[in-house]
C-alpha positions as CSV (number, residue, x, y, z in Angstrom):
1,X,0.1,21.8,-20.9
2,X,3.5,20.8,-22.3
3,X,4.2,24.4,-23.1
4,X,3.5,25.3,-19.4
5,X,6.0,22.6,-18.3
6,X,8.6,23.9,-20.7
7,X,8.0,27.5,-19.5
8,X,8.5,26.4,-15.9
9,X,11.7,24.3,-16.6
10,X,13.2,27.0,-18.8
11,X,12.7,29.6,-16.1
12,X,14.2,27.3,-13.5
13,X,17.3,26.9,-15.7
14,X,17.5,30.6,-16.4
15,X,17.6,31.3,-12.6
16,X,20.5,28.9,-12.2
17,X,19.0,26.1,-10.1
18,X,21.0,23.0,-9.3
19,X,18.0,21.0,-10.2
20,X,14.3,21.7,-10.8
21,X,11.1,20.0,-12.0
22,X,7.5,20.7,-12.8
23,X,4.6,18.3,-12.4
24,X,1.0,19.0,-13.7
25,X,-1.6,16.6,-12.4
26,X,-5.3,15.9,-13.1
27,X,-7.0,13.9,-10.5
28,X,-10.5,12.4,-10.4
29,X,-12.1,10.3,-7.7
30,X,-15.4,8.5,-7.3
31,X,-16.8,6.9,-4.1
32,X,-20.1,5.0,-3.9
33,X,-21.3,3.4,-0.7
34,X,-24.6,1.6,0.0
35,X,-25.9,0.6,3.5
36,X,-28.6,-2.0,3.3
37,X,-30.8,-0.5,0.6
38,X,-29.8,3.1,1.1
39,X,-27.1,4.9,-0.9
40,X,-25.2,6.8,1.8
41,X,-22.3,8.2,-0.3
42,X,-22.3,9.2,-3.9
43,X,-19.4,11.5,-4.7
44,X,-17.4,12.4,-7.8
45,X,-14.7,15.1,-7.5
46,X,-11.4,16.1,-8.9
47,X,-8.7,18.8,-9.1
48,X,-5.9,19.9,-11.3
49,X,-2.8,22.1,-10.9
50,X,1.0,22.3,-11.1
51,X,3.7,21.8,-8.5
52,X,7.2,23.2,-8.9
53,X,10.4,22.0,-7.1
54,X,13.6,23.9,-7.1
55,X,17.0,23.0,-5.6
56,X,19.5,25.8,-5.0
57,X,22.7,25.4,-3.0
58,X,21.3,22.3,-1.4
59,X,18.1,24.0,-0.3
60,X,14.7,22.8,-1.5
61,X,11.8,25.0,-2.4
62,X,8.3,23.9,-3.5
63,X,5.3,25.8,-4.6
64,X,2.0,24.7,-6.2
65,X,-0.9,26.5,-7.8
66,X,-4.2,25.8,-9.7
67,X,-3.5,28.8,-11.9
68,X,-2.5,27.0,-15.1
69,X,-1.7,30.2,-17.0
70,X,1.7,31.5,-18.0
71,X,1.6,34.2,-15.3
72,X,0.5,31.6,-12.7
73,X,3.4,29.2,-13.6
74,X,6.0,32.0,-13.6
75,X,4.8,33.1,-10.1
76,X,4.9,29.5,-8.9
77,X,8.5,29.1,-10.1
78,X,9.6,32.3,-8.5
79,X,8.0,31.4,-5.2
80,X,9.7,27.9,-5.3
81,X,13.0,29.6,-5.9
82,X,12.5,32.1,-3.1
83,X,11.8,29.2,-0.7
84,X,14.8,27.2,-2.0
85,X,17.2,30.1,-1.4
86,X,15.8,30.5,2.2
87,X,16.2,26.8,2.8
88,X,19.8,26.9,1.5
89,X,20.8,29.1,4.5
90,X,20.2,26.1,6.8
91,X,20.9,23.3,4.3
92,X,23.7,20.7,4.7
93,X,23.8,20.5,0.9
94,X,23.5,16.7,1.0
95,X,24.2,14.8,-2.3
96,X,21.4,14.4,-4.9
97,X,21.7,11.2,-6.8
98,X,22.3,11.4,-10.5
99,X,19.8,9.9,-13.0
100,X,19.8,9.4,-16.7
101,X,17.2,11.3,-18.7
102,X,14.0,9.4,-19.6
103,X,11.2,10.1,-22.1
104,X,8.1,8.1,-20.9
105,X,4.5,7.8,-22.0
106,X,2.7,5.1,-20.1
107,X,-0.7,4.2,-18.6
108,X,-2.2,1.5,-16.4
109,X,-3.4,-1.4,-18.6
110,X,-7.2,-1.4,-18.5
111,X,-10.1,-2.3,-20.6
112,X,-13.0,-0.2,-19.3
113,X,-12.7,3.3,-17.8
114,X,-14.6,3.2,-14.5
115,X,-15.8,6.7,-15.0
116,X,-17.5,5.7,-18.2
117,X,-19.9,3.5,-16.2
118,X,-23.0,5.3,-14.8
119,X,-23.4,5.8,-11.0
120,X,-26.8,4.1,-11.4
121,X,-25.3,0.9,-12.7
122,X,-22.7,0.8,-9.9
123,X,-25.3,1.6,-7.3
124,X,-27.6,-1.1,-8.6
125,X,-24.8,-3.6,-8.2
126,X,-24.1,-2.6,-4.6
127,X,-27.8,-2.8,-3.8
128,X,-28.0,-6.3,-5.2
129,X,-24.9,-7.4,-3.2
130,X,-26.5,-6.1,0.0
131,X,-29.7,-7.9,-0.9
132,X,-27.9,-11.2,-1.1
133,X,-26.2,-10.5,2.3
134,X,-29.5,-9.5,4.0
135,X,-31.1,-12.7,2.6
136,X,-29.5,-14.4,5.6
137,X,-32.0,-13.7,8.4
138,X,-29.4,-13.5,11.1
139,X,-27.5,-10.6,9.4
140,X,-28.6,-7.2,10.6
141,X,-26.5,-4.9,8.4
142,X,-25.0,-5.0,4.9
143,X,-22.6,-2.4,3.6
144,X,-20.9,-2.3,0.2
145,X,-18.8,0.2,-1.6
146,X,-16.7,0.9,-4.7
147,X,-13.9,3.4,-5.0
148,X,-12.3,4.6,-8.3
149,X,-9.5,7.1,-9.0
150,X,-7.7,8.4,-12.0
151,X,-4.3,10.1,-11.7
152,X,-2.8,11.7,-14.8
153,X,0.6,13.3,-14.4
154,X,2.9,15.2,-16.8
155,X,6.5,15.8,-15.5
156,X,9.5,17.6,-16.8
157,X,12.9,18.3,-15.2
158,X,15.8,20.6,-15.9
159,X,17.9,17.5,-16.6
160,X,15.7,16.8,-19.7
161,X,13.4,14.0,-18.5
162,X,9.8,14.0,-19.5
163,X,6.9,11.7,-18.6
164,X,3.2,11.4,-19.2
165,X,1.6,8.7,-17.0
166,X,-1.9,7.8,-16.2
167,X,-2.9,5.6,-13.2
168,X,-6.4,4.0,-13.0
169,X,-7.3,2.5,-9.6
170,X,-10.2,0.3,-8.5
171,X,-11.2,-1.2,-5.2
172,X,-14.3,-2.2,-3.3
173,X,-15.7,-4.4,-0.6
174,X,-18.9,-5.7,1.0
175,X,-19.4,-6.3,4.8
176,X,-22.0,-8.4,6.6
177,X,-22.7,-7.7,10.3
178,X,-24.6,-10.2,12.5
179,X,-26.1,-9.1,15.8
180,X,-27.2,-11.3,18.7
181,X,-27.1,-11.6,22.5
182,X,-23.3,-12.1,22.2
183,X,-22.9,-8.6,20.7
184,X,-22.0,-8.2,17.0
185,X,-19.5,-9.5,14.5
186,X,-18.7,-8.5,10.9
187,X,-17.1,-10.3,8.0
188,X,-15.7,-8.7,4.8
189,X,-15.1,-9.6,1.2
190,X,-12.6,-7.2,-0.4
191,X,-12.1,-6.9,-4.1
192,X,-8.3,-7.1,-4.6
193,X,-7.2,-3.4,-4.9
194,X,-5.4,-3.1,-8.2
195,X,-4.5,-0.5,-10.8
196,X,-6.9,-1.7,-13.5
197,X,-10.3,-0.9,-15.1
198,X,-13.9,-1.6,-14.4
199,X,-13.6,-5.1,-15.8
200,X,-12.1,-6.0,-12.4
201,X,-15.5,-5.2,-10.8
202,X,-17.4,-7.1,-13.5
203,X,-15.3,-10.3,-13.1
204,X,-15.6,-10.5,-9.3
205,X,-17.8,-13.2,-7.8
206,X,-19.7,-10.7,-5.7
207,X,-22.9,-12.7,-5.0
208,X,-21.2,-15.9,-4.1
209,X,-18.9,-14.0,-1.8
210,X,-21.8,-12.0,-0.3
211,X,-23.6,-15.2,0.7
212,X,-20.4,-16.7,2.1
213,X,-19.5,-13.7,4.3
214,X,-23.1,-13.5,5.6
215,X,-22.8,-17.1,6.8
216,X,-19.4,-16.5,8.3
217,X,-20.5,-13.4,10.1
218,X,-23.1,-15.5,11.9
219,X,-20.7,-18.3,12.6
220,X,-18.2,-15.8,14.0
221,X,-20.8,-14.3,16.3
222,X,-21.4,-17.7,17.9
223,X,-17.7,-18.7,18.0
224,X,-15.7,-19.2,21.2
225,X,-13.3,-16.4,22.2
226,X,-9.7,-16.8,21.2
227,X,-7.7,-18.6,24.0
228,X,-4.4,-17.3,25.4
229,X,-1.6,-19.7,24.3
230,X,1.2,-20.2,21.9
231,X,0.4,-22.0,18.6
232,X,1.2,-22.1,14.9
233,X,-0.3,-19.6,12.5
234,X,-1.2,-20.0,8.9
235,X,-1.6,-16.6,7.3
236,X,-3.5,-16.1,4.0
237,X,-2.5,-13.3,1.6
238,X,-5.6,-11.3,2.5
239,X,-4.0,-11.0,6.0
240,X,-0.3,-10.9,5.3
241,X,-0.7,-7.7,3.1
242,X,-1.2,-5.5,6.2
243,X,1.5,-7.3,8.2
244,X,4.0,-6.8,5.3
245,X,3.0,-3.2,5.1
246,X,3.5,-2.3,8.7
247,X,6.4,-4.5,9.8
248,X,8.5,-4.5,6.6
249,X,7.3,-1.8,4.1
250,X,7.4,1.1,6.6
251,X,10.4,-0.4,8.5
252,X,12.6,-0.3,5.3
253,X,11.7,3.3,4.3
254,X,15.1,5.0,4.6
255,X,13.7,8.3,5.9
256,X,12.2,6.4,8.9
257,X,15.4,4.4,9.3
258,X,17.4,7.6,9.4
259,X,15.1,9.1,12.0
260,X,13.8,11.9,9.8
261,X,10.2,10.6,9.6
262,X,8.5,9.7,12.8
263,X,4.9,10.4,12.0
264,X,2.3,7.6,12.0
265,X,4.0,5.0,14.2
266,X,7.5,6.3,14.3
267,X,10.9,5.4,12.9
268,X,12.5,1.9,12.5
269,X,14.6,-0.7,14.3
270,X,16.1,-1.8,10.9
271,X,18.9,0.8,11.0
272,X,21.7,1.1,8.5
273,X,24.3,-0.5,10.7
274,X,22.2,-3.7,10.4
275,X,22.2,-3.7,6.6
276,X,23.3,-7.1,5.3
277,X,23.7,-8.2,8.9
278,X,20.2,-8.4,10.4
279,X,18.6,-11.8,10.2
280,X,15.1,-10.3,9.6
281,X,13.4,-13.6,8.8
282,X,14.1,-17.3,8.4
283,X,16.4,-18.6,5.6
284,X,13.4,-19.3,3.3
285,X,12.1,-15.7,3.7
286,X,12.6,-13.4,0.7
287,X,10.9,-10.0,0.3
288,X,11.0,-8.0,-2.9
289,X,10.2,-4.3,-3.6
290,X,8.8,-3.7,-7.1
291,X,7.4,-0.6,-8.7
292,X,6.9,-2.3,-12.0
293,X,4.7,-5.3,-11.1
294,X,1.6,-5.6,-13.4
295,X,-1.4,-3.8,-12.0
296,X,0.4,-2.9,-8.7
297,X,-1.0,0.0,-6.8
298,X,2.4,1.7,-6.6
299,X,3.4,0.8,-10.2
300,X,4.8,3.5,-12.5
301,X,7.6,3.7,-15.0
302,X,9.3,6.7,-13.5
303,X,8.7,8.2,-10.1
304,X,7.9,11.8,-9.2
305,X,11.5,13.0,-9.6
306,X,12.2,11.4,-12.9
307,X,13.8,8.1,-11.7
308,X,13.2,4.9,-13.8
309,X,11.6,2.3,-11.4
310,X,12.6,-1.3,-10.9
311,X,12.6,-4.2,-8.5
312,X,15.1,-5.2,-5.7
313,X,15.3,-7.3,-2.6
314,X,14.6,-5.8,0.8
315,X,15.2,-9.2,2.4
316,X,17.1,-12.1,0.8
317,X,17.5,-15.5,2.5
318,X,16.1,-13.8,5.6
319,X,18.8,-11.1,5.7
320,X,18.1,-7.3,5.4
321,X,19.6,-6.3,2.1
322,X,17.9,-3.0,1.0
323,X,15.7,0.0,1.6
324,X,13.3,2.2,-0.3
325,X,15.2,5.4,-1.3
326,X,14.9,8.7,-3.2
327,X,17.5,10.8,-4.9
328,X,18.0,12.7,-1.6
329,X,18.6,9.6,0.5
330,X,20.3,6.9,-1.6
331,X,23.8,8.1,-0.8
332,X,23.3,7.4,2.9
333,X,23.6,3.7,2.2
334,X,26.3,4.1,-0.5
335,X,24.0,3.7,-3.5
336,X,24.6,5.9,-6.6
337,X,21.0,5.7,-7.8
338,X,17.6,6.2,-6.2
339,X,15.3,3.2,-6.1
340,X,12.5,5.4,-7.5
341,X,10.3,5.8,-4.4
342,X,9.4,9.5,-4.7
343,X,5.7,10.0,-4.8
344,X,3.2,12.8,-4.2
345,X,-0.5,12.1,-4.0
346,X,-1.5,15.4,-5.5
347,X,-0.1,18.2,-7.7
348,X,-0.4,20.4,-4.5
349,X,1.9,18.2,-2.4
350,X,5.7,17.9,-2.5
351,X,6.9,14.3,-3.4
352,X,8.1,12.3,-0.4
353,X,9.6,8.9,0.1
354,X,6.9,6.2,-0.1
355,X,7.3,2.5,0.0
356,X,6.9,0.6,-3.3
357,X,4.9,-2.6,-3.8
358,X,6.4,-4.9,-1.3
359,X,5.8,-8.7,-1.4
360,X,6.9,-12.0,0.1
361,X,8.2,-14.3,-2.6
362,X,6.6,-17.7,-2.9
363,X,8.3,-20.9,-1.7
364,X,10.5,-22.8,-4.2
365,X,11.5,-26.4,-4.7
366,X,9.0,-28.7,-3.0
367,X,7.0,-25.9,-1.5
368,X,3.5,-27.1,-0.6
369,X,0.0,-26.1,-1.8
370,X,-2.3,-24.4,0.7
371,X,-4.2,-27.7,1.2
372,X,-1.0,-29.5,1.8
373,X,0.2,-26.9,4.3
374,X,-3.2,-27.1,6.1
375,X,-3.0,-30.9,6.2
376,X,0.5,-30.7,7.6
377,X,-0.6,-28.5,10.6
378,X,-1.7,-30.6,13.5
379,X,-2.6,-27.7,15.8
380,X,-2.8,-24.0,15.0
381,X,-4.9,-21.1,13.7
382,X,-5.8,-19.9,10.2
383,X,-6.0,-16.2,9.7
384,X,-7.9,-14.6,6.8
385,X,-8.4,-10.9,6.2
386,X,-7.4,-7.8,8.1
387,X,-8.4,-6.8,11.6
388,X,-7.2,-4.4,14.2
389,X,-3.5,-3.7,14.6
390,X,-1.0,-1.8,16.8
391,X,2.7,-1.3,16.4
392,X,5.3,0.5,18.4
393,X,7.4,3.5,17.4
394,X,10.3,1.4,16.2
395,X,8.2,-1.0,14.1
396,X,9.3,-3.9,16.3
397,X,6.7,-5.0,18.8
398,X,3.2,-5.4,17.4
399,X,-0.3,-6.9,17.7
400,X,-2.6,-7.9,14.8
401,X,-6.1,-9.3,14.6
402,X,-7.8,-10.9,11.6
403,X,-11.2,-10.7,9.9
404,X,-11.9,-14.4,10.1
405,X,-10.0,-17.0,12.1
406,X,-10.3,-20.7,12.4
407,X,-8.9,-23.2,14.8
408,X,-6.9,-26.0,13.1
409,X,-6.9,-29.5,14.5
410,X,-5.3,-32.5,12.9
411,X,-4.9,-30.7,9.5
412,X,-8.5,-29.4,9.2
413,X,-10.4,-26.2,9.9
414,X,-12.4,-27.0,13.0
415,X,-14.3,-23.9,14.0
416,X,-14.0,-20.1,14.0
417,X,-12.6,-18.0,16.8
418,X,-13.8,-14.7,18.0
419,X,-11.9,-11.7,19.3
420,X,-8.6,-13.0,17.9
421,X,-5.2,-11.3,18.3
422,X,-1.6,-12.3,18.1
423,X,1.5,-10.6,19.4
424,X,5.1,-10.8,18.5
425,X,8.5,-9.1,18.0
426,X,9.4,-8.2,14.4
427,X,12.5,-10.4,13.7
428,X,11.3,-13.2,16.1
429,X,8.1,-13.3,14.1
430,X,9.5,-13.5,10.6
431,X,12.2,-15.9,11.8
432,X,9.3,-18.2,12.9
433,X,8.3,-18.7,9.2
434,X,8.9,-22.4,8.4
435,X,6.9,-22.9,5.2
436,X,5.7,-20.7,2.3
437,X,3.4,-22.1,-0.3
438,X,4.3,-22.5,-3.9
439,X,4.1,-20.0,-6.8
440,X,0.6,-20.8,-8.0
441,X,-0.7,-20.0,-4.5
442,X,0.8,-16.4,-4.6
443,X,-1.8,-13.6,-4.6
444,X,-1.6,-9.8,-4.7
445,X,-3.5,-7.9,-2.1
446,X,-3.1,-4.3,-1.0
447,X,-3.4,-1.3,1.2
448,X,-5.3,1.7,-0.1
449,X,-5.1,4.3,2.7
450,X,-1.5,4.5,3.8
451,X,-1.0,7.9,5.5
452,X,2.4,9.7,5.8
453,X,3.8,13.2,6.0
454,X,2.6,16.6,7.2
455,X,0.4,17.7,5.5
456,X,-0.9,14.1,5.3
457,X,-0.5,12.3,2.0
458,X,-2.2,9.0,1.0
459,X,-0.4,6.2,-0.8
460,X,-1.7,2.9,-2.2
461,X,0.4,-0.2,-2.3
462,X,0.3,-3.9,-3.4
463,X,1.6,-6.5,-1.0
464,X,1.5,-10.1,-2.3
465,X,2.3,-13.4,-0.8
466,X,1.4,-17.1,-0.8
467,X,-0.1,-18.7,2.4
468,X,2.7,-19.2,5.0
469,X,3.1,-20.8,8.4
470,X,4.8,-19.5,11.5
471,X,5.6,-21.6,14.5
472,X,4.9,-20.9,18.2
473,X,3.2,-17.4,18.1
474,X,1.4,-16.0,21.1
475,X,-2.3,-15.6,20.5
476,X,-5.1,-14.1,22.7
477,X,-4.8,-11.3,25.2
478,X,-1.7,-12.5,26.9
479,X,1.2,-10.0,27.2
480,X,4.4,-10.6,25.1
């Protein structure tokens, strides 16, 4: 396959491109789902092919094929060049950031290849998890699933960069649903989605968690409906991951900020005139972007246009300080290098700007433990897990729910709440953060189905945080 990449790159050079690259990918996926004691999905599938990018006179061309022969690659290069020349007729010939050459061989650290474990063994585990959930007589439905993917990419550019990278991904969950005269309610335990091996599944406390969520689904069914009021919120990392994703991760993607990307909930209020000026959050609020964090879903050593990845602050001391960029967008904020955020979810798709792993940094100094934070909250609500959400087309006004929510009275969890939502305005919300727990409370969580682009591409990201508290947030169905 290296010879095919060299063939593609040599031909791109011969044809006089400003820049070109070739990316061969091998992808494999496995999804297993069990409902009660019935396997409802058992699928393993994959694909392989090559994608060619060419830049000519500022115009871009892309072509992909599954024909991994010399003739197929030559045809793909020539089609990409044809498209690039046509694009150049309408191109503004915007700058393309320079990058040093890199030679990288890297893979996700893992112990056990998930695809080496039989489907029978995985299905048996899910069946047993569901049996534990259904052992609670008040639970009417149990669902559990495991998802695995393997992405192997080889890349070469006309600048001389080469990479060979393998990403192994694992995630799963189990869900208990209780049904009664009140209707129905569900509770979920999610295996933290990481880039890791099957050892992650083996080490998870599935059966203890299955029993717990069964009990909590029943408790949630009989809980009072969330009142309409303003109160303090304590958010756990299992919940903040989605809020980070929607209100910060997407809002700091520079293509959305520039108004070029408006699919899937629009552009962004965090425009470039507000860079280093916008008080996005409180003074203790720091958010870091990182494509190198261990086991992160977005972690790679170089991105899909040959840029070495790293870490940087999106928000420092509450102030907007950065964006996610690619080589085609970095110059719009006066940066000479891309932040390495180019990613394609398949050999058949062109790389686009995707957010990195985005996380809230833990508190420092005398930051409390979770138990100390809870004890310090006289009246409020504790939110665990992800629920429904809605956000406007500027990523500024939003509403979120949670998977499990408890009323806090006098520093203690009192009882669960049902049909919980909260509403806020982006900078008002994050400026309401008054406490973030300490480093040893920090946990990685993640989002595994982020859609963007046309045709749609899927990205997977890690969003970590420690438990944190926000003051005076509107909960219930009241309007903002």
